[in-house]
N, C-alpha and C positions, 0 to 999 in steps of 0.2 A: 504494500500500500504506500502511496506517495502523499506527502504533505508539503504545504507551502506555508511559511510563517512570516508575517510582517511585524517587526518590532518598532514601536513608536515611542517617543519621549526620551527620558534620560538614561544614563548608564545603569542606574538601579533597575530600570525596566529591562534593559538589555540582559542583565544577569538572569532575571526571571525567565526571559525568553530562551536563553541558553540552557537553563535547567529543564524547561519543558521539552526542548529539542533533545537533550540528553536522555530524558526518560523515554521519549518516543523512539529514538534510535535504538535504545536497548531493547525495546519491544519490537524491533525489526521493521520499523517504518523507515522510508528513505525520503530524501529531500528533493523536491522539484523546484528548479529555478523559475519555472513558468507556472504561475498560479492556475492558468487555464488547464494545465495537465495534471493537477493535483486531485487526489480523492478527498482530501480534507484541507481546508484553508483556516488558518488561525491568525487573528489580528490581536496582538497584545497592545492595549491602548493606553493613552495618557489623557488626563482631564484636569491637569494642574491649573491651567488657565484657559480662557475661552477659546483662544486660537488653537490650542492643543486638542480640546474637545472637538472642535469643528474639523480639524484634520483627521481625528480618529473616526468621526462619523462619515466623512467623505470617503475614507479608505474602506470602511465597512461596506458602504454602498457600492463602491467600485468592485470589491470582491464579490458582493452579492450578485452583481450583474454578470461577472465571470462564472459564478456558480450556475446561473441559468443557461449559459452558453456552452460550458465545458463539461468535464467529467466529475466535477466536485459534487460529493454527496452530502457533506456537512460543512457548515460555516460556524466557527467558534470565535467568540469575542471574549477576551480575557482582560484582566487588569483594572485600571483605575476608572474607566468609563462605567462599567456595570457597578463597580463599588460605590461610585458617587451618585448615580441616578437610580440604582437599585431596581426594584421590580417594574418601575414605570418604563424602563427601557425596553421591556419585552413587547409592549404595544407599539412603541415608536419604531422598532426595528424587527418586524415580524419575519424578515428574511433569515434571521440568525437562529440556528438550532439550539445552541447552548451559550449561556453567559457564565463565565467563571470570575468571581471576585478575587481580590488580591490574596485571600487566604485559601484559595481553592486550586492552586497550581498542581497539587499532588493528584488531582483528579483528571489530568489532561489525557491520560491514556484511555480511560473509560469514556471521556467526552468524545475523543476521536473515534473510538470503536462503536459508540452508540449504546454502551452497556451501563450507563449511569442509573443507579437505583434511586432516583429522586422524583419527587412529585412536581417540582418546579423546574423550568428551564433556566432559571437564574439562581445560581448557587453562590451563596454569600456567607460562608462561615466567619465567625468573629476573628479578625486578624490577630487580636491579642491572645487568642487561644490556640492558634495554629503553630505547628512546629517550625522552628527556625531552620534555615538552610544549614546543612552540615556537609562536611568534606566528602562523605561517602555517597552523596547523591550524584547520579550521573549528570554531566554537564558537557555540552558541545560548544566550546569557545569559538567565537567568530573571527578572531584575529590570530594570525600565525605567531606574532612576536610580542603581543601585549595582552594582558588580561586584567579585568576588573575583579576585585574581591569585595563582596558586600560583607562588611564586618558587623553590621547591626541592621535592625529593621525598625521602622516607625519613628515617631518623634513625640516627646513629652512636653515640648514647648507649645505655647498657644499664641502664635503670631496671628493678628487679626485678619491678615490678607491670605492666609494659607489654609488649605484644605487637607494637607497631608495627614495630620493625626486622625482625622475621620476616615481616611482611605487606608491607612497603614497601621493604625493602632499606636500604642505608646512605645517609647524607645525600649528596645530589647537587644542587648549585646550578645553576640555569639561567644562561646567559650574560647579563650585565647589559644589553647592547645589545638583546637579544631581548625582555627584560622591558619595557624603556623603550619599545620599539616597540609592544608590545601595549598598554601604558598609553596611549600616544598614540592608538591606534586606538579604544580604549574611550571616551576623552574625546571624540573626534570623533563617535562614535555617540550622544553625549548623556549619558554617565554623569557623575554629579556627585560620587560618592564611590567611591574605589578602596580596597580592603582587601587588604593584602598578607598572605599566609598561607603557612605551611609547618608541618611538625611541630616544628621548632626554628627559628623565623623569624629570631631574632637571630643565629643561626650562619651566616646567608646569606653566601656568598662566601668564607668562611674555608677552604673545601676546594678553591678554585680557584687556579690559578697563572698570573699573580701573584694574590695574594689581594685581594679587594675587599669592603668591608663593607656592611652594611645602611645605614649612614649615607650612603654615596655613592649608593646606589640611591634612598633617600628624597629626597636633594637633587636628583637628576636628574629624578625624576618631578615633584617640587614645582615645578620651573621650567617645566614644559610649559604650565601654565595657572594663573592666580590664582583662577579661578572653579570650583575643585574642592576637595575635601578628601581627605586621605590618612590612613589609619591602618594599623597592623599589629597582628595578633593572634598569640598563641602564642609569646611571648617566653620566654626561659629565664634563670634567675638566673645560670647559669654563663657564658652567652655574650653577654648584654647588656653593652655597655661604655659608657664616658663619651662616646665619639664619637657613638653613637646618641642618647644623652640630650641632648647639646648640639645636635644637628641638629634634634631635635624642638622645642627651644626657639627655634631660629634662624629657622624658616620658619612663618609664620602659617597656611598651608594644610595643615600636618601636625598632626593632632589631638594635643593634649596628653593622650594616653590611653595608658596602659601596661598591657597585658594580660600578666601574668607569673605563670603558675601556679607556686606554691611547693610544693604537695603536703603540706607539714607545716611546723611550726616547732620541733619537738623535734629536737635534733641527733641523738639516739639513733635516732629513727625515720627521719630523713633518711638516716642511714648505712645502715640496713637496706634502704631504698628504692633505694640506689645513687645518691643525689644527693650531689654532692661540694661541699657548702657547709653552713654551720652557721646556727643561729639568729642569732648576732651578725652574720654576713655579710649576712643578710636585713635586719636593722635598718640596717646601713650602706648597703645598696643603696637602700632606700626613702627613707632620709634624703638620700642624694645626689640622687635624682630630685626630691624636693620642694625641695631647695635650688637645683637647677639650673633646674627648671621649676615656678615657684611655683603655677601653676594646674593642675598635673598631676592627672589623675583616675586612680586606681589600681584595677585589677581583678585578682583572683587566683582560683584554685581550690585546694581542699585535699581530701585523702583521710582519712577516719577509719575505724577498724576494721581497720587494717593489722595483720598478725600481730605480736604482741608489744607493741602499743600499750597503755599503761597509763593509769589515771586521771590520773596525774601528767603524762603526755605530753599528754593532752587539755587539762589545765589550762594547760600551757605554750602550747599552740596557742591556746586561748581568750584568754589574756592578751595574746598577740601580736596577735590580731585586734582586741582592744579598744584596744591602744596604737597600732597603725598606722592603724586606722579606714579600711579600704578603702571606696571608693565602691561597688564591686560585688564580691561574693564568692559563688562556687558551692561546694557541698560534695557529694562523692561518698562512698558507702560502698565499701570495698574489695571488688572483685569477683575471687574466686579461680578458678583453673583449673589443671589439672595441667600445662599447657604453660608456666606462668609460673615463673621462678626463685623468686619469693616463696612458692610453694606448699610449698617444702621448709622454710620457716622454722618454728620452734617457737612455741607459745602462740598459736594462732589465736584471733581474737575472734569470739564468736558473733553471729549476725545481730541478735538483739534488743538486745544491748549496742551494736553499731555503729549501729543505728537510733536508739537513745536519744541517743547522742553526736551524730548528725546533727541531731536535733531541737534539741538544746541550742545547737549552733553556729549553726544557721540562725536561731533565735529571737534570739540576740544580734546577729547581723548585720542582721536586719530592723530592730532598734532603731537601729543605727548608720546604716543606709541612710536611714531616715526622718529622723533628725536632719540628716544631710548634705544631703538633698534640701530640707528645710524652710529651711535656710540660703540657698537659692537664691530663695526668695520675695522678689519685688521686683526681682530682677536681670533684665537683658535677655540672652537667649540666642539664638544663631543656629541655626535649625532647618531641616533639609532635609525639606520636606513630601513625604510618600510616598503618602498615601492621601487621597482626597476625603472629603467629609462623610458620616459615619454618624451619623444624628440631627443633632446640632448641632456636632459636632467634626470637625476635620481631624486627621490623625495624622502625626507625623514624629519625627525624631531629632536630638539635638544632637551636638556633637563628643564628648561624654562618654557617649554611649549607642551602643554597638556593635549591629549588626543581630543579631537572633535571641536574643542572650544577655542583653541588658540591658532596662530599661524603655523607655518611649517618652514623647513629649511630645504631649499633646492640646491642640489650639488651637481656641479658640472661633471658629466660622465666621461671619465678618462680610462675606463676599464674595458678589457676584452670581455666578450659575452660570457665566457666561462668563469670570469672572476668578479662578476657583479656582487657587491657585498651586502645584498639584501638580508636582513635579519642579524646584522652585525653592527657594532659600534665603529664609527669612523671619525677621525679627527679632521675637521674642516676649517679652513681659513675663510672668514667672512669677507666678501668682496663688495657686497651691495646689500641694500635693505629697503623694504617698503614699510608701510604702516604696520603690516602684520607679519610679513614673511622676511626670511633671510635668504641670501644667495651666496654660495661659496664654492671653493675648490678643495678637493681632497688633498691631504698632506701624506 
């Protein structure tokens, strides 16, 4: 039997998709690149913001049309979309055979085979009561040289703009030994970069008894092999501590890369968002990182257009961005929904104003990124080569370029076909730079 899976949304969703594929492959299913030729189509959805939910629905409808035309017998929709809209979604999307919530991935084989013993087509077990991922669960990783490791599930914070605790439950950290075991297996399989992820990655282990921090996990994984690199994404200003920062500085194979979404820099807006820190706290945090890790690369994301955000709040945020000079910064416009606490806040910002503010913030960050990148011209950087030549360039990433969200490094191809160094680290001299990408020659 053949299956086709579409994975939408973040890296956490991708891990869930890889686990579903691993279970199905173990049950002797095979993958079809063409959804029209699949017996079963699975769409693992995202509904974090309105545009993500719309993309998920559009994709489901596209796959439903293929189901009518091709060999597909079952269409399965998994993940955050059914978890957020629950049983109401069955009437809205009658083309779908089974909906699996975020706590129902272990039922994917029965859903594909049509052997579920359920009275409803929408299966929504309580995410807080479902078993955490563990190393022994089959997983089909989608990248040859890099893998994400989900170290925790859910979130126990209550940001007023965020639906994740409702979709994923409270924060639950995996046992550290299980994560280290998974990391070792991935390294043995040839992975050169491991990326630790969770909704609040820097809160890892603080919910366990006895508590164990992300610093200990990073240290243990770093000692498995010198010939890998490790990074973590989705840190939080409230949970990152000095022990984590010092550990990054202490181990050369841990990327000096800090992804810490701040969401805003106006203390007034942060308070409305349910974020329990101030602008001054953020200045102190990034100052501490740069003093402790002199070569640190900083990434953040911010939200503009939040209810009650004023022009003065935006100026505060813009000045903060100019002063901190992030290496990478993403901007989102606030996405409203009736099931968010922020929906009740007064003084909503209209879409045109939010869009204008987005453009202003991104334009200034583009200037900062270009200047930061041009400072690297003439430097030697270590690049993980991930793609062979397209025209005359190879493509890879440095320690300060995370997968999917940052730019890449293009490397002039000086290699014979049999010696293309894909999957290996390569020293590259930077010769040029754009706002997001580097260009260089191999040494």
